[in-house]
C-alpha positions as CSV (number, residue, x, y, z in Angstrom):
1,X,27.2,-2.4,-10.9
2,X,27.8,0.3,-13.5
3,X,24.7,2.5,-12.9
4,X,25.6,6.2,-12.4
5,X,24.1,8.8,-10.2
6,X,23.5,11.9,-12.3
7,X,23.9,14.9,-10.1
8,X,25.8,18.1,-10.7
9,X,28.7,17.2,-8.4
10,X,29.4,13.6,-9.4
11,X,27.7,13.2,-12.7
12,X,30.4,10.8,-14.1
13,X,31.1,8.8,-11.0
14,X,29.4,5.3,-10.8
15,X,26.9,5.1,-8.0
16,X,28.6,2.1,-6.5
17,X,31.8,4.2,-6.1
18,X,30.3,7.4,-4.6
19,X,30.3,6.4,-0.9
20,X,33.2,4.0,-1.1
21,X,36.1,4.7,1.2
22,X,38.5,2.9,-1.1
23,X,37.8,5.6,-3.8
24,X,38.7,8.4,-1.4
25,X,41.6,6.9,0.6
26,X,42.6,3.8,-1.4
27,X,44.0,2.8,-4.8
28,X,40.8,3.8,-6.6
29,X,41.3,7.4,-5.7
30,X,43.8,7.7,-8.5
31,X,41.2,6.7,-11.2
32,X,39.3,9.0,-13.5
33,X,35.5,8.7,-13.7
34,X,35.8,6.8,-16.9
35,X,38.3,4.4,-15.4
36,X,36.1,3.9,-12.3
37,X,33.2,3.2,-14.6
38,X,35.2,0.6,-16.4
39,X,36.3,-1.0,-13.2
40,X,32.8,-0.9,-11.6
41,X,31.4,-3.0,-14.4
42,X,33.4,-5.9,-13.2
43,X,33.3,-5.4,-9.4
44,X,31.4,-7.5,-6.9
45,X,30.9,-7.0,-3.1
46,X,31.5,-9.8,-0.7
47,X,31.1,-10.2,3.1
48,X,33.2,-12.7,5.0
49,X,32.5,-13.9,8.5
50,X,35.2,-14.0,11.1
51,X,37.6,-16.9,10.5
52,X,36.5,-17.4,6.9
53,X,39.3,-18.1,4.4
54,X,39.5,-15.2,1.8
55,X,42.6,-16.2,-0.1
56,X,44.2,-19.7,0.1
57,X,48.0,-19.9,0.2
58,X,49.4,-21.1,-3.1
59,X,46.1,-20.6,-5.0
60,X,45.9,-18.9,-8.4
61,X,45.4,-15.2,-8.2
62,X,42.3,-14.3,-10.2
63,X,40.9,-11.3,-8.2
64,X,42.1,-8.4,-6.2
65,X,40.0,-6.6,-3.6
66,X,39.7,-3.3,-1.7
67,X,39.0,-3.8,2.0
68,X,35.9,-1.7,2.8
69,X,35.6,-2.7,6.5
70,X,37.0,-5.1,9.0
71,X,40.4,-6.6,9.7
72,X,42.2,-9.2,7.5
73,X,44.8,-11.6,8.9
74,X,47.7,-12.6,6.7
75,X,49.4,-15.9,7.5
76,X,52.2,-18.2,6.3
77,X,52.0,-22.0,6.7
78,X,55.2,-23.9,7.3
79,X,55.9,-27.3,5.8
80,X,55.4,-29.0,9.2
81,X,51.9,-27.4,9.6
82,X,52.8,-24.5,11.9
83,X,51.2,-21.2,11.0
84,X,52.5,-17.7,11.6
85,X,50.5,-14.5,11.4
86,X,52.7,-12.2,9.3
87,X,50.5,-9.1,9.0
88,X,47.2,-7.4,9.4
89,X,45.3,-5.3,6.8
90,X,42.6,-2.7,7.4
91,X,40.2,-0.6,5.3
92,X,40.9,0.7,2.7
93,X,44.0,-1.4,2.1
94,X,44.4,-3.2,-1.3
95,X,44.2,-7.0,-0.8
96,X,46.2,-9.2,-3.1
97,X,49.7,-9.6,-4.6
98,X,49.8,-7.6,-7.9
99,X,51.6,-9.0,-10.9
100,X,52.0,-12.5,-9.7
101,X,50.0,-15.6,-10.6
102,X,50.0,-17.0,-7.1
103,X,50.9,-16.0,-3.5
104,X,52.3,-18.0,-0.6
105,X,50.4,-15.7,1.8
106,X,46.9,-16.8,2.9
107,X,44.3,-14.2,3.9
108,X,41.7,-14.9,6.6
109,X,39.0,-12.6,8.0
110,X,39.9,-11.8,11.6
111,X,36.5,-10.0,12.0
112,X,33.6,-9.6,9.7
113,X,35.1,-8.2,6.5
114,X,33.5,-6.4,3.6
115,X,35.4,-6.2,0.3
116,X,35.0,-4.9,-3.2
117,X,36.6,-7.4,-5.6
118,X,37.6,-7.1,-9.3
119,X,39.3,-9.4,-11.8
120,X,43.1,-9.4,-11.9
121,X,43.1,-8.8,-15.7
122,X,40.9,-5.7,-15.3
123,X,43.2,-4.1,-12.7
124,X,46.4,-4.9,-14.6
125,X,44.9,-3.4,-17.8
126,X,44.0,-0.2,-15.8
127,X,47.6,-0.1,-14.4
128,X,48.9,0.0,-18.0
129,X,46.5,2.9,-18.7
130,X,47.0,4.9,-15.5
131,X,50.5,5.5,-14.2
132,X,48.9,7.1,-11.1
133,X,47.4,3.7,-10.2
134,X,50.7,2.0,-10.5
135,X,52.2,4.7,-8.3
136,X,49.6,4.2,-5.7
137,X,50.1,0.4,-5.7
138,X,53.9,1.1,-5.3
139,X,53.2,3.4,-2.4
140,X,51.1,0.8,-0.7
141,X,53.9,-1.8,-1.2
142,X,56.4,0.6,0.4
143,X,54.0,1.3,3.3
144,X,53.7,-2.4,3.9
145,X,57.5,-2.7,3.8
146,X,57.9,0.1,6.3
147,X,55.3,-1.6,8.6
148,X,57.1,-5.0,8.2
149,X,60.4,-3.4,9.2
150,X,58.7,-1.7,12.2
151,X,57.3,-5.1,13.2
152,X,60.8,-6.7,13.0
153,X,61.9,-4.1,15.5
154,X,58.9,-4.8,17.7
155,X,59.5,-8.6,17.7
156,X,63.3,-8.3,18.0
157,X,63.9,-5.6,20.5
158,X,60.9,-4.6,22.4
159,X,59.9,-5.9,25.8
160,X,56.7,-8.0,26.3
161,X,54.9,-4.9,27.6
162,X,56.0,-2.8,24.6
163,X,55.0,-5.6,22.2
164,X,51.4,-5.8,23.6
165,X,51.2,-2.0,23.7
166,X,52.5,-1.8,20.1
167,X,49.7,-4.3,19.0
168,X,47.0,-2.2,20.6
169,X,48.5,1.0,19.1
170,X,48.4,-0.6,15.7
171,X,44.7,-1.4,16.0
172,X,43.8,1.9,17.5
173,X,45.7,3.7,14.7
174,X,43.6,2.0,12.1
175,X,40.2,2.7,13.5
176,X,37.8,4.1,10.9
177,X,38.4,7.9,10.9
178,X,34.7,8.6,11.2
179,X,34.7,6.7,14.5
180,X,37.6,8.7,15.9
181,X,37.6,11.8,18.0
182,X,40.6,14.1,17.7
183,X,40.7,14.6,21.4
184,X,38.5,12.0,23.0
185,X,39.0,8.3,23.8
186,X,39.1,5.6,21.1
187,X,37.0,2.5,21.4
188,X,37.5,-0.8,19.5
189,X,37.0,-4.5,19.8
190,X,40.1,-6.6,19.7
191,X,40.1,-8.2,16.2
192,X,42.2,-11.2,17.3
193,X,41.8,-13.9,20.0
194,X,44.4,-13.9,22.7
195,X,46.0,-17.0,21.1
196,X,46.4,-15.1,17.8
197,X,47.7,-12.0,19.5
198,X,50.3,-14.3,21.2
199,X,51.2,-15.8,17.9
200,X,51.5,-12.4,16.2
201,X,53.8,-11.1,19.0
202,X,55.8,-14.2,19.7
203,X,54.6,-14.4,23.3
204,X,52.6,-16.9,25.3
205,X,48.9,-16.4,25.9
206,X,49.6,-15.9,29.6
207,X,52.1,-13.2,29.0
208,X,49.7,-11.3,26.7
209,X,47.0,-11.5,29.3
210,X,49.4,-10.3,32.1
211,X,50.6,-7.3,30.0
212,X,47.0,-6.3,29.0
213,X,46.2,-6.4,32.8
214,X,49.2,-4.2,33.5
215,X,48.2,-1.7,30.9
216,X,44.7,-1.6,32.3
217,X,45.9,-1.1,35.9
218,X,48.3,1.7,34.8
219,X,45.4,3.5,33.1
220,X,46.8,3.3,29.6
221,X,43.8,1.3,28.5
222,X,40.3,0.4,29.8
223,X,38.7,-2.9,29.3
224,X,35.1,-4.0,29.0
225,X,35.0,-7.8,29.3
226,X,38.0,-9.3,27.5
227,X,37.6,-7.8,24.0
228,X,36.3,-4.2,24.2
229,X,39.2,-1.7,24.6
230,X,39.1,2.0,25.3
231,X,42.2,4.1,24.8
232,X,41.9,7.3,26.8
233,X,45.1,8.8,25.3
234,X,46.8,7.7,22.2
235,X,50.0,9.6,23.3
236,X,50.1,7.5,26.5
237,X,49.6,4.3,24.5
238,X,52.3,5.4,22.0
239,X,54.8,6.0,24.9
240,X,54.0,2.5,26.4
241,X,54.6,1.0,23.0
242,X,58.0,2.8,22.4
243,X,56.7,3.7,18.9
244,X,58.2,6.8,17.3
245,X,55.8,9.5,16.4
246,X,55.6,10.1,12.6
């Protein structure tokens, strides 16, 4: 994992890190070549199939991960067995709860997910060495807080139509930049089943299906089968979701 590609542009960057999106857009982007080399010696790549458990609730935190591709579903389990989806994570998000020995949030692969994992102790040692890494982790925590507050607004105040449009806008906004066109339509496969979308939005499955049909008939989205979505205009979907532009 620590082999290096010796070329004139990246002579000190470990080969495993050269094409990694987490290095360019995620927390590893703050690390120096030497720090990347130190981290790469402990990293391992994993692929999880859809519905695989990635992190159990209440389990001891031993590793953290960078999400390389796919969508991760975060859930909370209530004492009576009911489960609630409390968030989604996308590449290149950092997966895990820093500076705690356990977490009450479970992580499950919503789609096939690829991650790069590293030991908790290694990352926390690097945090002590690199203030920029701690700052990046802080930024991600604040980003997740902002998203949680936005979702509280969605669940508490938006109509059923706006909730479903907000979910689709969330997914479309996190499509891999290399798959996006600045002016053209955006295509993606729904990462959640209708039952999970309903759970996430606090709606019934029937309501979710009706609202998706309304969005299709109004031209805000196009559907191929039940899972493949095309968004002709992000601005139109943003208006349907009543989401403020950044």
